[in-house]
All heavy atoms as a GROMACS GRO file, in nm:
protein
  594
    1MET      N    1  14.702  13.665  16.422
    1MET     CA    2  14.636  13.537  16.429
    1MET      C    3  14.534  13.539  16.542
    1MET      O    4  14.561  13.584  16.652
    1MET     CB    5  14.741  13.429  16.452
    1MET     CG    6  14.686  13.291  16.455
    1MET     SD    7  14.826  13.177  16.450
    1MET     CE    8  14.760  13.045  16.541
    2ALA      N    9  14.418  13.491  16.515
    2ALA     CA   10  14.312  13.489  16.616
    2ALA      C   11  14.340  13.381  16.719
    2ALA      O   12  14.397  13.278  16.689
    2ALA     CB   13  14.178  13.463  16.549
    3HIS      N   14  14.297  13.407  16.839
    3HIS     CA   15  14.313  13.310  16.947
    3HIS      C   16  14.177  13.248  16.976
    3HIS      O   17  14.084  13.316  17.017
    3HIS     CB   18  14.370  13.377  17.072
    3HIS     CG   19  14.508  13.427  17.051
    3HIS    ND1   20  14.617  13.345  17.058
    3HIS    CD2   21  14.555  13.549  17.019
    3HIS    CE1   22  14.726  13.415  17.032
    3HIS    NE2   23  14.691  13.540  17.008
    4LEU      N   24  14.168  13.118  16.953
    4LEU     CA   25  14.043  13.046  16.975
    4LEU      C   26  14.037  12.999  17.119
    4LEU      O   27  14.132  12.938  17.168
    4LEU     CB   28  14.037  12.926  16.880
    4LEU     CG   29  13.906  12.856  16.865
    4LEU    CD1   30  13.802  12.950  16.806
    4LEU    CD2   31  13.922  12.737  16.773
    5PRO      N   32  13.932  13.027  17.191
    5PRO     CA   33  13.922  12.980  17.330
    5PRO      C   34  13.926  12.827  17.334
    5PRO      O   35  13.862  12.759  17.256
    5PRO     CB   36  13.785  13.031  17.376
    5PRO     CG   37  13.749  13.140  17.281
    5PRO     CD   38  13.816  13.106  17.152
    6LEU      N   39  14.007  12.772  17.425
    6LEU     CA   40  14.025  12.627  17.434
    6LEU      C   41  13.896  12.553  17.464
    6LEU      O   42  13.879  12.439  17.422
    6LEU     CB   43  14.131  12.594  17.539
    6LEU     CG   44  14.273  12.636  17.503
    6LEU    CD1   45  14.368  12.599  17.616
    6LEU    CD2   46  14.318  12.573  17.374
    7GLU      N   47  13.801  12.617  17.534
    7GLU     CA   48  13.677  12.547  17.565
    7GLU      C   49  13.596  12.519  17.438
    7GLU      O   50  13.516  12.427  17.435
    7GLU     CB   51  13.593  12.622  17.668
    7GLU     CG   52  13.553  12.761  17.629
    7GLU     CD   53  13.651  12.869  17.672
    7GLU    OE1   54  13.760  12.836  17.722
    7GLU    OE2   55  13.618  12.988  17.653
    8LEU      N   56  13.618  12.596  17.333
    8LEU     CA   57  13.550  12.570  17.206
    8LEU      C   58  13.608  12.447  17.135
    8LEU      O   59  13.538  12.376  17.064
    8LEU     CB   60  13.558  12.690  17.113
    8LEU     CG   61  13.478  12.813  17.154
    8LEU    CD1   62  13.500  12.924  17.053
    8LEU    CD2   63  13.331  12.780  17.165
    9LEU      N   64  13.736  12.422  17.156
    9LEU     CA   65  13.800  12.306  17.094
    9LEU      C   66  13.766  12.177  17.168
    9LEU      O   67  13.764  12.070  17.109
    9LEU     CB   68  13.952  12.323  17.092
    9LEU     CG   69  14.005  12.434  17.003
    9LEU    CD1   70  14.155  12.447  17.021
    9LEU    CD2   71  13.970  12.410  16.859
   10GLY      N   72  13.747  12.185  17.297
   10GLY     CA   73  13.717  12.066  17.376
   10GLY      C   74  13.841  11.994  17.426
   10GLY      O   75  13.831  11.903  17.506
   11VAL      N   76  13.958  12.031  17.376
   11VAL     CA   77  14.083  11.969  17.419
   11VAL      C   78  14.196  12.069  17.396
   11VAL      O   79  14.188  12.152  17.305
   11VAL     CB   80  14.109  11.837  17.340
   11VAL    CG1   81  14.133  11.866  17.194
   11VAL    CG2   82  14.224  11.759  17.399
   12ASP      N   83  14.297  12.060  17.476
   12ASP     CA   84  14.414  12.146  17.459
   12ASP      C   85  14.499  12.089  17.345
   12ASP      O   86  14.548  11.976  17.354
   12ASP     CB   87  14.495  12.149  17.589
   12ASP     CG   88  14.618  12.238  17.580
   12ASP    OD1   89  14.640  12.300  17.474
   12ASP    OD2   90  14.693  12.243  17.678
   13PRO      N   91  14.516  12.161  17.234
   13PRO     CA   92  14.591  12.105  17.122
   13PRO      C   93  14.738  12.080  17.154
   13PRO      O   94  14.804  12.004  17.084
   13PRO     CB   95  14.577  12.211  17.013
   13PRO     CG   96  14.539  12.335  17.084
   13PRO     CD   97  14.467  12.293  17.209
   14PHE      N   98  14.788  12.140  17.260
   14PHE     CA   99  14.928  12.121  17.297
   14PHE      C  100  14.946  12.006  17.396
   14PHE      O  101  15.055  11.984  17.446
   14PHE     CB  102  14.984  12.251  17.354
   14PHE     CG  103  14.971  12.365  17.258
   14PHE    CD1  104  14.876  12.462  17.277
   14PHE    CD2  105  15.051  12.371  17.145
   14PHE    CE1  106  14.862  12.567  17.187
   14PHE    CE2  107  15.038  12.475  17.054
   14PHE     CZ  108  14.943  12.573  17.075
   15SER      N  109  14.841  11.932  17.425
   15SER     CA  110  14.851  11.821  17.520
   15SER      C  111  14.893  11.691  17.454
   15SER      O  112  14.915  11.592  17.522
   15SER     CB  113  14.717  11.802  17.592
   15SER     OG  114  14.621  11.756  17.498
   16GLN      N  115  14.903  11.687  17.321
   16GLN     CA  116  14.938  11.565  17.251
   16GLN      C  117  15.087  11.534  17.269
   16GLN      O  118  15.171  11.621  17.252
   16GLN     CB  119  14.909  11.579  17.101
   16GLN     CG  120  14.765  11.603  17.069
   16GLN     CD  121  14.678  11.484  17.106
   16GLN    OE1  122  14.720  11.370  17.099
   16GLN    NE2  123  14.558  11.511  17.148
   17PRO      N  124  15.121  11.408  17.303
   17PRO     CA  125  15.263  11.374  17.316
   17PRO      C  126  15.333  11.358  17.181
   17PRO      O  127  15.455  11.369  17.173
   17PRO     CB  128  15.261  11.242  17.392
   17PRO     CG  129  15.126  11.186  17.370
   17PRO     CD  130  15.034  11.302  17.346
   18LYS      N  131  15.257  11.336  17.072
   18LYS     CA  132  15.315  11.322  16.939
   18LYS      C  133  15.249  11.421  16.845
   18LYS      O  134  15.128  11.438  16.846
   18LYS     CB  135  15.290  11.182  16.882
   18LYS     CG  136  15.367  11.073  16.945
   18LYS     CD  137  15.338  10.943  16.871
   18LYS     CE  138  15.351  10.828  16.967
   18LYS     NZ  139  15.296  10.705  16.912
   19THR      N  140  15.331  11.482  16.758
   19THR     CA  141  15.280  11.571  16.656
   19THR      C  142  15.353  11.541  16.526
   19THR      O  143  15.475  11.529  16.524
   19THR     CB  144  15.302  11.719  16.693
   19THR    OG1  145  15.239  11.744  16.818
   19THR    CG2  146  15.243  11.812  16.588
   20VAL      N  147  15.276  11.529  16.417
   20VAL     CA  148  15.334  11.510  16.285
   20VAL      C  149  15.325  11.643  16.211
   20VAL      O  150  15.217  11.700  16.197
   20VAL     CB  151  15.260  11.400  16.205
   20VAL    CG1  152  15.316  11.390  16.065
   20VAL    CG2  153  15.268  11.267  16.276
   21PHE      N  154  15.439  11.695  16.166
   21PHE     CA  155  15.446  11.816  16.086
   21PHE      C  156  15.463  11.771  15.941
   21PHE      O  157  15.560  11.703  15.908
   21PHE     CB  158  15.562  11.905  16.130
   21PHE     CG  159  15.541  11.960  16.268
   21PHE    CD1  160  15.590  11.894  16.380
   21PHE    CD2  161  15.471  12.078  16.286
   21PHE    CE1  162  15.570  11.944  16.506
   21PHE    CE2  163  15.450  12.129  16.414
   21PHE     CZ  164  15.500  12.062  16.524
   22LEU      N  165  15.366  11.804  15.856
   22LEU     CA  166  15.361  11.750  15.721
   22LEU      C  167  15.338  11.861  15.619
   22LEU      O  168  15.227  11.910  15.602
   22LEU     CB  169  15.246  11.648  15.715
   22LEU     CG  170  15.235  11.564  15.590
   22LEU    CD1  171  15.349  11.464  15.582
   22LEU    CD2  172  15.102  11.491  15.590
   23PRO      N  173  15.444  11.903  15.548
   23PRO     CA  174  15.425  12.001  15.441
   23PRO      C  175  15.371  11.932  15.316
   23PRO      O  176  15.390  11.812  15.297
   23PRO     CB  177  15.566  12.056  15.417
   23PRO     CG  178  15.657  11.946  15.459
   23PRO     CD  179  15.585  11.872  15.570
   24SER      N  180  15.300  12.008  15.231
   24SER     CA  181  15.250  11.948  15.108
   24SER      C  182  15.368  11.910  15.018
   24SER      O  183  15.474  11.972  15.028
   24SER     CB  184  15.157  12.046  15.036
   24SER     OG  185  15.228  12.159  14.993
   25PRO      N  186  15.360  11.807  14.942
   25PRO     CA  187  15.244  11.729  14.907
   25PRO      C  188  15.210  11.620  15.007
   25PRO      O  189  15.119  11.540  14.983
   25PRO     CB  190  15.281  11.669  14.771
   25PRO     CG  191  15.427  11.650  14.779
   25PRO     CD  192  15.476  11.767  14.860
   26GLY      N  193  15.278  11.613  15.118
   26GLY     CA  194  15.238  11.521  15.224
   26GLY      C  195  15.297  11.382  15.214
   26GLY      O  196  15.238  11.286  15.262
   27LYS      N  197  15.414  11.370  15.154
   27LYS     CA  198  15.476  11.238  15.139
   27LYS      C  199  15.582  11.211  15.246
   27LYS      O  200  15.615  11.096  15.270
   27LYS     CB  201  15.535  11.223  15.001
   27LYS     CG  202  15.427  11.226  14.894
   27LYS     CD  203  15.478  11.182  14.763
   27LYS     CE  204  15.365  11.190  14.664
   27LYS     NZ  205  15.329  11.066  14.609
   28GLU      N  206  15.635  11.313  15.308
   28GLU     CA  207  15.734  11.295  15.414
   28GLU      C  208  15.712  11.399  15.523
   28GLU      O  209  15.699  11.518  15.493
   28GLU     CB  210  15.875  11.305  15.360
   28GLU     CG  211  15.979  11.274  15.465
   28GLU     CD  212  16.120  11.272  15.408
   28GLU    OE1  213  16.146  11.344  15.310
   28GLU    OE2  214  16.203  11.199  15.462
   29GLY      N  215  15.705  11.352  15.646
   29GLY     CA  216  15.682  11.443  15.757
   29GLY      C  217  15.782  11.419  15.869
   29GLY      O  218  15.863  11.326  15.863
   30ILE      N  219  15.774  11.500  15.970
   30ILE     CA  220  15.857  11.487  16.090
   30ILE      C  221  15.765  11.460  16.207
   30ILE      O  222  15.670  11.534  16.230
   30ILE     CB  223  15.938  11.617  16.117
   30ILE    CG1  224  16.026  11.654  15.998
   30ILE    CG2  225  16.018  11.605  16.244
   30ILE    CD1  226  16.139  11.558  15.973
   31ILE      N  227  15.794  11.352  16.279
   31ILE     CA  228  15.719  11.320  16.401
   31ILE      C  229  15.800  11.373  16.520
   31ILE      O  230  15.916  11.335  16.538
   31ILE     CB  231  15.699  11.168  16.417
   31ILE    CG1  232  15.621  11.114  16.298
   31ILE    CG2  233  15.627  11.138  16.548
   31ILE    CD1  234  15.614  10.962  16.298
   32VAL      N  235  15.739  11.460  16.598
   32VAL     CA  236  15.803  11.512  16.719
   32VAL      C  237  15.731  11.449  16.838
   32VAL      O  238  15.609  11.461  16.850
   32VAL     CB  239  15.795  11.666  16.725
   32VAL    CG1  240  15.854  11.717  16.854
   32VAL    CG2  241  15.865  11.727  16.605
   33THR      N  242  15.808  11.381  16.921
   33THR     CA  243  15.753  11.314  17.038
   33THR      C  244  15.804  11.384  17.164
   33THR      O  245  15.924  11.408  17.178
   33THR     CB  246  15.796  11.165  17.042
   33THR    OG1  247  15.758  11.105  16.918
   33THR    CG2  248  15.731  11.091  17.156
   34ARG      N  249  15.710  11.419  17.252
   34ARG     CA  250  15.745  11.486  17.378
   34ARG      C  251  15.733  11.386  17.491
   34ARG      O  252  15.631  11.320  17.509
   34ARG     CB  253  15.651  11.604  17.402
   34ARG     CG  254  15.676  11.676  17.533
   34ARG     CD  255  15.578  11.792  17.551
   34ARG     NE  256  15.441  11.763  17.514
   34ARG     CZ  257  15.351  11.710  17.598
   34ARG    NH1  258  15.384  11.679  17.720
   34ARG    NH2  259  15.227  11.689  17.556
   35THR      N  260  15.839  11.374  17.570
   35THR     CA  261  15.839  11.292  17.690
   35THR      C  262  15.890  11.380  17.804
   35THR      O  263  16.010  11.407  17.813
   35THR     CB  264  15.930  11.169  17.675
   35THR    OG1  265  15.894  11.098  17.557
   35THR    CG2  266  15.919  11.077  17.794
   36GLY      N  267  15.800  11.425  17.887
   36GLY     CA  268  15.840  11.517  17.994
   36GLY      C  269  15.890  11.647  17.934
   36GLY      O  270  15.819  11.714  17.859
   37ASP      N  271  16.015  11.682  17.964
   37ASP     CA  272  16.075  11.804  17.911
   37ASP      C  273  16.161  11.777  17.788
   37ASP      O  274  16.225  11.868  17.736
   37ASP     CB  275  16.161  11.872  18.018
   37ASP     CG  276  16.078  11.926  18.132
   37ASP    OD1  277  15.958  11.950  18.109
   37ASP    OD2  278  16.133  11.946  18.242
   38ARG      N  279  16.166  11.653  17.741
   38ARG     CA  280  16.252  11.616  17.629
   38ARG      C  281  16.170  11.598  17.502
   38ARG      O  282  16.056  11.555  17.505
   38ARG     CB  283  16.327  11.488  17.662
   38ARG     CG  284  16.412  11.505  17.789
   38ARG     CD  285  16.500  11.391  17.805
   38ARG     NE  286  16.590  11.388  17.690
   38ARG     CZ  287  16.708  11.334  17.689
   38ARG    NH1  288  16.752  11.274  17.797
   38ARG    NH2  289  16.784  11.334  17.584
   39PHE      N  290  16.235  11.629  17.390
   39PHE     CA  291  16.173  11.614  17.260
   39PHE      C  292  16.261  11.526  17.172
   39PHE      O  293  16.384  11.535  17.178
   39PHE     CB  294  16.155  11.750  17.192
   39PHE     CG  295  16.052  11.836  17.256
   39PHE    CD1  296  16.085  11.922  17.359
   39PHE    CD2  297  15.920  11.831  17.214
   39PHE    CE1  298  15.991  12.002  17.420
   39PHE    CE2  299  15.824  11.910  17.274
   39PHE     CZ  300  15.859  11.996  17.377
   40ARG      N  301  16.196  11.442  17.091
   40ARG     CA  302  16.269  11.358  16.996
   40ARG      C  303  16.197  11.372  16.861
   40ARG      O  304  16.075  11.380  16.856
   40ARG     CB  305  16.266  11.213  17.042
   40ARG     CG  306  16.357  11.122  16.964
   40ARG     CD  307  16.354  10.981  17.017
   40ARG     NE  308  16.232  10.920  16.964
   40ARG     CZ  309  16.157  10.834  17.028
   40ARG    NH1  310  16.187  10.799  17.150
   40ARG    NH2  311  16.050  10.783  16.974
   41SER      N  312  16.274  11.372  16.754
   41SER     CA  313  16.211  11.383  16.622
   41SER      C  314  16.266  11.275  16.530
   41SER      O  315  16.379  11.229  16.546
   41SER     CB  316  16.234  11.522  16.562
   41SER     OG  317  16.371  11.542  16.538
   42ARG      N  318  16.181  11.237  16.434
   42ARG     CA  319  16.223  11.141  16.332
   42ARG      C  320  16.139  11.163  16.207
   42ARG      O  321  16.030  11.218  16.213
   42ARG     CB  322  16.210  10.998  16.381
   42ARG     CG  323  16.069  10.953  16.409
   42ARG     CD  324  16.067  10.809  16.462
   42ARG     NE  325  15.934  10.770  16.502
   42ARG     CZ  326  15.852  10.697  16.427
   42ARG    NH1  327  15.891  10.653  16.310
   42ARG    NH2  328  15.732  10.665  16.470
   43ARG      N  329  16.193  11.120  16.095
   43ARG     CA  330  16.122  11.132  15.968
   43ARG      C  331  16.029  11.014  15.949
   43ARG      O  332  16.056  10.904  15.996
   43ARG     CB  333  16.221  11.132  15.853
   43ARG     CG  334  16.302  11.254  15.843
   43ARG     CD  335  16.401  11.236  15.733
   43ARG     NE  336  16.419  11.361  15.662
   43ARG     CZ  337  16.504  11.378  15.564
   43ARG    NH1  338  16.578  11.278  15.523
   43ARG    NH2  339  16.514  11.494  15.506
   44LYS      N  340  15.919  11.037  15.877
   44LYS     CA  341  15.828  10.929  15.843
   44LYS      C  342  15.772  10.957  15.705
   44LYS      O  343  15.732  11.068  15.674
   44LYS     CB  344  15.715  10.918  15.945
   44LYS     CG  345  15.612  10.813  15.910
   44LYS     CD  346  15.575  10.732  16.030
   44LYS     CE  347  15.472  10.628  15.999
   44LYS     NZ  348  15.526  10.509  15.937
   45ARG      N  349  15.769  10.854  15.622
   45ARG     CA  350  15.713  10.864  15.488
   45ARG      C  351  15.569  10.817  15.486
   45ARG      O  352  15.533  10.723  15.556
   45ARG     CB  353  15.794  10.782  15.390
   45ARG     CG  354  15.931  10.838  15.365
   45ARG     CD  355  15.995  10.770  15.245
   45ARG     NE  356  16.122  10.827  15.214
   45ARG     CZ  357  16.140  10.935  15.138
   45ARG    NH1  358  16.036  10.996  15.086
   45ARG    NH2  359  16.260  10.982  15.116
   46PHE      N  360  15.487  10.885  15.406
   46PHE     CA  361  15.347  10.850  15.386
   46PHE      C  362  15.319  10.847  15.237
   46PHE      O  363  15.390  10.910  15.158
   46PHE     CB  364  15.256  10.954  15.453
   46PHE     CG  365  15.275  10.968  15.600
   46PHE    CD1  366  15.350  11.072  15.651
   46PHE    CD2  367  15.218  10.877  15.688
   46PHE    CE1  368  15.368  11.086  15.788
   46PHE    CE2  369  15.235  10.891  15.825
   46PHE     CZ  370  15.311  10.995  15.875
   47ASN      N  371  15.215  10.775  15.197
   47ASN     CA  372  15.175  10.774  15.056
   47ASN      C  373  15.108  10.905  15.016
   47ASN      O  374  15.122  10.950  14.904
   47ASN     CB  375  15.079  10.658  15.028
   47ASN     CG  376  15.147  10.525  15.040
   47ASN    OD1  377  15.264  10.511  15.006
   47ASN    ND2  378  15.076  10.426  15.088
   48ASN      N  379  15.035  10.964  15.110
   48ASN     CA  380  14.964  11.089  15.085
   48ASN      C  381  14.919  11.146  15.219
   48ASN      O  382  14.933  11.080  15.322
   48ASN     CB  383  14.844  11.066  14.991
   48ASN     CG  384  14.751  10.959  15.042
   48ASN    OD1  385  14.705  10.965  15.155
   48ASN    ND2  386  14.722  10.860  14.958
   49PRO      N  387  14.864  11.267  15.221
   49PRO     CA  388  14.822  11.327  15.349
   49PRO      C  389  14.711  11.248  15.419
   49PRO      O  390  14.703  11.249  15.541
   49PRO     CB  391  14.773  11.466  15.310
   49PRO     CG  392  14.830  11.495  15.177
   49PRO     CD  393  14.855  11.363  15.111
   50HIS      N  394  14.629  11.179  15.344
   50HIS     CA  395  14.521  11.101  15.405
   50HIS      C  396  14.577  10.984  15.486
   50HIS      O  397  14.526  10.953  15.593
   50HIS     CB  398  14.424  11.050  15.297
   50HIS     CG  399  14.363  11.160  15.218
   50HIS    ND1  400  14.261  11.239  15.267
   50HIS    CD2  401  14.392  11.208  15.095
   50HIS    CE1  402  14.229  11.330  15.176
   50HIS    NE2  403  14.307  11.313  15.071
   51ASP      N  404  14.684  10.922  15.435
   51ASP     CA  405  14.750  10.816  15.511
   51ASP      C  406  14.814  10.871  15.638
   51ASP      O  407  14.816  10.805  15.741
   51ASP     CB  408  14.857  10.746  15.427
   51ASP     CG  409  14.797  10.654  15.322
   51ASP    OD1  410  14.676  10.625  15.330
   51ASP    OD2  411  14.872  10.610  15.233
   52ALA      N  412  14.866  10.994  15.629
   52ALA     CA  413  14.923  11.057  15.748
   52ALA      C  414  14.816  11.081  15.854
   52ALA      O  415  14.838  11.054  15.973
   52ALA     CB  416  14.990  11.189  15.710
   53LEU      N  417  14.699  11.127  15.810
   53LEU     CA  418  14.589  11.148  15.905
   53LEU      C  419  14.544  11.016  15.967
   53LEU      O  420  14.523  11.009  16.088
   53LEU     CB  421  14.472  11.217  15.836
   53LEU     CG  422  14.347  11.238  15.922
   53LEU    CD1  423  14.380  11.324  16.044
   53LEU    CD2  424  14.236  11.299  15.841
   54THR      N  425  14.534  10.913  15.887
   54THR     CA  426  14.498  10.780  15.939
   54THR      C  427  14.600  10.733  16.041
   54THR      O  428  14.564  10.680  16.146
   54THR     CB  429  14.487  10.679  15.823
   54THR    OG1  430  14.388  10.726  15.732
   54THR    CG2  431  14.449  10.541  15.874
   55TRP      N  432  14.729  10.753  16.012
   55TRP     CA  433  14.834  10.714  16.106
   55TRP      C  434  14.820  10.793  16.236
   55TRP      O  435  14.833  10.737  16.346
   55TRP     CB  436  14.973  10.738  16.045
   55TRP     CG  437  15.083  10.689  16.130
   55TRP    CD1  438  15.142  10.566  16.128
   55TRP    CD2  439  15.149  10.762  16.236
   55TRP    NE1  440  15.239  10.558  16.224
   55TRP    CE2  441  15.246  10.677  16.292
   55TRP    CE3  442  15.135  10.890  16.287
   55TRP    CZ2  443  15.329  10.716  16.396
   55TRP    CZ3  444  15.216  10.929  16.392
   55TRP    CH2  445  15.312  10.843  16.445
   56CYS      N  446  14.794  10.923  16.226
   56CYS     CA  447  14.780  11.007  16.345
   56CYS      C  448  14.662  10.963  16.432
   56CYS      O  449  14.673  10.959  16.554
   56CYS     CB  450  14.764  11.154  16.305
   56CYS     SG  451  14.915  11.228  16.243
   57ILE      N  452  14.551  10.928  16.370
   57ILE     CA  453  14.435  10.881  16.446
   57ILE      C  454  14.467  10.752  16.517
   57ILE      O  455  14.436  10.735  16.635
   57ILE     CB  456  14.313  10.866  16.353
   57ILE    CG1  457  14.266  11.003  16.306
   57ILE    CG2  458  14.200  10.791  16.423
   57ILE    CD1  459  14.164  10.999  16.194
   58ALA      N  460  14.534  10.659  16.449
   58ALA     CA  461  14.568  10.529  16.508
   58ALA      C  462  14.672  10.540  16.618
   58ALA      O  463  14.677  10.457  16.710
   58ALA     CB  464  14.618  10.434  16.400
   59ASN      N  465  14.758  10.644  16.612
   59ASN     CA  466  14.867  10.658  16.709
   59ASN      C  467  14.849  10.774  16.805
   59ASN      O  468  14.945  10.816  16.871
   59ASN     CB  469  15.000  10.674  16.633
   59ASN     CG  470  15.039  10.546  16.564
   59ASN    OD1  471  15.095  10.457  16.626
   59ASN    ND2  472  15.007  10.534  16.437
   60ASP      N  473  14.727  10.828  16.814
   60ASP     CA  474  14.697  10.940  16.904
   60ASP      C  475  14.795  11.056  16.888
   60ASP      O  476  14.853  11.105  16.986
   60ASP     CB  477  14.695  10.893  17.050
   60ASP     CG  478  14.581  10.797  17.077
   60ASP    OD1  479  14.476  10.812  17.015
   60ASP    OD2  480  14.599  10.706  17.160
   61ALA      N  481  14.815  11.096  16.765
   61ALA     CA  482  14.907  11.206  16.736
   61ALA      C  483  14.831  11.322  16.673
   61ALA      O  484  14.728  11.304  16.609
   61ALA     CB  485  15.017  11.158  16.641
   62ALA      N  486  14.884  11.441  16.693
   62ALA     CA  487  14.829  11.561  16.628
   62ALA      C  488  14.891  11.571  16.489
   62ALA      O  489  15.001  11.522  16.465
   62ALA     CB  490  14.862  11.684  16.710
   63LEU      N  491  14.821  11.636  16.398
   63LEU     CA  492  14.871  11.654  16.262
   63LEU      C  493  14.869  11.803  16.228
   63LEU      O  494  14.768  11.870  16.242
   63LEU     CB  495  14.785  11.579  16.161
   63LEU     CG  496  14.820  11.599  16.013
   63LEU    CD1  497  14.960  11.546  15.982
   63LEU    CD2  498  14.717  11.532  15.925
   64VAL      N  499  14.985  11.852  16.183
   64VAL     CA  500  14.997  11.989  16.134
   64VAL      C  501  15.034  11.979  15.988
   64VAL      O  502  15.144  11.935  15.954
   64VAL     CB  503  15.104  12.069  16.213
   64VAL    CG1  504  15.118  12.209  16.156
   64VAL    CG2  505  15.070  12.073  16.360
   65PHE      N  506  14.940  12.015  15.900
   65PHE     CA  507  14.962  12.007  15.755
   65PHE      C  508  14.950  12.146  15.696
   65PHE      O  509  14.860  12.221  15.731
   65PHE     CB  510  14.857  11.914  15.692
   65PHE     CG  511  14.868  11.905  15.543
   65PHE    CD1  512  14.964  11.827  15.483
   65PHE    CD2  513  14.780  11.976  15.462
   65PHE    CE1  514  14.974  11.819  15.345
   65PHE    CE2  515  14.788  11.968  15.324
   65PHE     CZ  516  14.886  11.889  15.266
   66TRP      N  517  15.042  12.180  15.606
   66TRP     CA  518  15.032  12.310  15.541
   66TRP      C  519  15.078  12.300  15.397
   66TRP      O  520  15.157  12.215  15.361
   66TRP     CB  521  15.112  12.418  15.616
   66TRP     CG  522  15.261  12.399  15.612
   66TRP    CD1  523  15.348  12.456  15.523
   66TRP    CD2  524  15.340  12.319  15.699
   66TRP    NE1  525  15.476  12.415  15.550
   66TRP    CE2  526  15.473  12.331  15.657
   66TRP    CE3  527  15.311  12.238  15.808
   66TRP    CZ2  528  15.578  12.264  15.721
   66TRP    CZ3  529  15.415  12.171  15.871
   66TRP    CH2  530  15.546  12.186  15.828
   67LYS      N  531  15.023  12.388  15.316
   67LYS     CA  532  15.060  12.395  15.176
   67LYS      C  533  15.181  12.485  15.164
   67LYS      O  534  15.179  12.600  15.209
   67LYS     CB  535  14.944  12.450  15.095
   67LYS     CG  536  14.976  12.464  14.949
   67LYS     CD  537  14.854  12.442  14.866
   67LYS     CE  538  14.882  12.463  14.719
   67LYS     NZ  539  14.952  12.357  14.658
   68THR      N  540  15.287  12.432  15.104
   68THR     CA  541  15.409  12.510  15.088
   68THR      C  542  15.400  12.597  14.964
   68THR      O  543  15.330  12.563  14.868
   68THR     CB  544  15.532  12.419  15.078
   68THR    OG1  545  15.514  12.331  14.968
   68THR    CG2  546  15.552  12.340  15.204
   69LEU      N  547  15.472  12.706  14.964
   69LEU     CA  548  15.474  12.794  14.849
   69LEU      C  549  15.580  12.750  14.750
   69LEU      O  550  15.570  12.778  14.631
   69LEU     CB  551  15.498  12.939  14.894
   69LEU     CG  552  15.390  12.997  14.984
   69LEU    CD1  553  15.428  13.137  15.028
   69LEU    CD2  554  15.256  12.998  14.915
   70ALA      N  555  15.682  12.681  14.799
   70ALA     CA  556  15.788  12.632  14.711
   70ALA      C  557  15.737  12.511  14.633
   70ALA      O  558  15.637  12.449  14.669
   70ALA     CB  559  15.910  12.594  14.792
   71GLY      N  560  15.804  12.476  14.528
   71GLY     CA  561  15.765  12.360  14.446
   71GLY      C  562  15.773  12.231  14.525
   71GLY      O  563  15.847  12.221  14.624
   72PRO      N  564  15.698  12.128  14.482
   72PRO     CA  565  15.695  12.002  14.556
   72PRO      C  566  15.820  11.917  14.540
   72PRO      O  567  15.831  11.811  14.600
   72PRO     CB  568  15.574  11.930  14.496
   72PRO     CG  569  15.559  11.987  14.361
   72PRO     CD  570  15.607  12.130  14.371
   73ALA      N  571  15.918  11.960  14.463
   73ALA     CA  572  16.039  11.881  14.440
   73ALA      C  573  16.117  11.856  14.568
   73ALA      O  574  16.191  11.760  14.580
   73ALA     CB  575  16.127  11.949  14.337
   74ARG      N  576  16.102  11.943  14.667
   74ARG     CA  577  16.179  11.927  14.793
   74ARG      C  578  16.119  11.822  14.883
   74ARG      O  579  16.181  11.781  14.979
   74ARG     CB  580  16.184  12.061  14.865
   74ARG     CG  581  16.262  12.163  14.784
   74ARG     CD  582  16.290  12.285  14.862
   74ARG     NE  583  16.375  12.248  14.975
   74ARG     CZ  584  16.397  12.328  15.078
   74ARG    NH1  585  16.342  12.444  15.083
   74ARG    NH2  586  16.474  12.289  15.176
   75ASN      N  587  15.997  11.780  14.860
   75ASN     CA  588  15.932  11.681  14.948
   75ASN      C  589  15.912  11.552  14.872
   75ASN      O  590  15.831  11.531  14.793
   75ASN     CB  591  15.798  11.734  15.000
   75ASN     CG  592  15.745  11.651  15.111
   75ASN    OD1  593  15.798  11.546  15.143
   75ASN    ND2  594  15.638  11.696  15.173
   0.00000   0.00000   0.00000
């Protein structure tokens, strides 16, 4: 995996206190919240990945979305 210099991004991607991990089709994700050295996670349902992105923008959260190789029946 290539390492992109952080100055090209303009922000440290690991500085976000909230991250949403969203596998395709993007209807249910896990929100991981970092407070100091502690982490908390919870499930969140979305209508689609676009709603998840809108939620992340409104809540200052990072979004990690990926296409799964398994069938969508699990999500």
